[in-house]
N, C-alpha and C positions, 0 to 999 in steps of 0.2 A: 816494663818496669816504670815507664814514665806515664803519668796520667795526662800530661800535656801533649803527647804525641809528636814531639819535636825531634825524634830520633833521626840521625843522619841516614840517608838512603844511598847505598852504593849504586853507581851506574851499572855495574856488572855484578849479578848475583853470585857468580863464582868467586869474585874478589871478596865479597862479604863472607861467604862460606869459608874461604881460606883464612880470613882474619879471625873468625869465630874459632876455628880449629886451633890456630896459633895461640889464641888467648887461653883456651882450655888446656893446651899443652904447657903453657907457662904455669898455670895453676898446679898442674901435676908435677912439673919439675920442682916448683917451690915446696910442695908437700914432701916430695922425696928427699930434697935437700935437708929439710928439718928432720925427717926420719933418720937420715944418715949422720945427723949432728955435724953438718959441714957448713960452718959459717961463711966460708968463701963461696960455696955454691948458693947459699941463701942470698948473699949480697949480689951475686951475679944476676939474679932475677929481678932486681930492683934498680930503678933510676938512682944514680948517686945523689945522696942528700934527701931522698924521699922520706916521708913520715911513716911510722909504724906505731899504731896504738894497739898494744897487744896485752890485754889484761892489766897488770900493775905497771907495765912499761909503756911509756909514750915518749918517743924521740925519733931521731933519724935512724935510718937503716944501719948506718955505720955504728951508732951507739948500741943499737939492738944486738947486732952480731957480736960486738965486744962483750955485752952483758951475757949473752949465751955462752961465749967462749970462756969467760972468767967465772961464771956462776953455774948455770945448769950443766954445761957440757964437761966441766972439770970436777963436778960433784958426783962422787960414786953413788949417792942415794938416788940419782936419776937414771933409771934403767932404759930399756927399749921404749920407743914411741912410734906410733903410726898415725898418719893423717890421711883421711879419705875426703876427697872433694867431690861434690855432686850437685845436681840441680843448678846448673850455671845459667844465670840470666845475664845477657850482655846487651847494653844499650850504647850504640855509637853516637858520639857527638860530632865526630869527623872521621875521615879515613884513618886517622892516626891517634884517636883518643876514644876511650870507652869507659863507662861506668859498669862495674861487674859486681853482681851479688851471687854468692854461692853458699851452699850449706857445707859444713864440715863436721866430721865425726873424728875426734882425736882420742887416742889411747895412750896412757903413760903408765909405766911401772915405776913405783916409788918405794924406796926402802927407808923406813923410819925406825926409831928405837922401839916403837910399839909393834913393829912388824912390817911385812910387805903388803903393798896395796896396788890394786888395779884401779886406775882413775879413767873414767870415760867423760868426755866433754862434747856436747853438741852445740853448734851455733852457726854463725854466718860470718863470712868474710865480705866486707864492703870495700871493694877495691876500685881504684882509678888506674887504668892501664894506658900506657902511651907507647906508640911505635917509635922507637929511637934507632936510627941507623939500621933500618930494615929488620928490627927485632922488637917484639912486644915485651915490655917490662912493667913492673908494678911501680906506679908513681906515688901511690899512697895505699895504706891498708889500715882498716879499723876492724878489730875483731869484736863480734858481739857474742857473748856467751848466753845461750838460751837455757841450758840445763847442764847439770853434771851429776855424776854418781861415782862413788868409790866403794870398793869392797875389799875385804881382806883377801890377799892372794893365798891360794892353797898349794902346798907342795905336793904335787901328784905322786911323786915317788913314795913319800911317806904315807899318803892316803891308800895307795895300792897295797902296801905292806902291812897295813893295820888290820 
């Protein structure tokens, strides 16, 4: 990820592999917390007070989860959602700090007056992760949206009976 080649090198390769795996598990837990619409679980994966620049939202993680709780998660128009994280690149600046870039594919079901829609979004998470008290957490997150697509949802039970 770095063109300068100043990435931190672990003295023990096993320690580096463990740290990489723990960061990948962090990203998975964070996605699953979003899918479960669980603001407490989302906040748990972040350093308190950390920044989250997430689409139209830019603020602290505490402000972000409150926004989710009072807007998206309490609004019946927002249906199921799924976040898949892949192609994780990790660059360590120390044994306890890393820059992480990963791809994400997100699905959201949205109910509008004009109908139901499937919304697909592809992009990247630009994260800074820190190991705090023996646990990797997100110290900042910026979401880059590379593409999106929406299409009208089809009621399969109606389609089969037609």
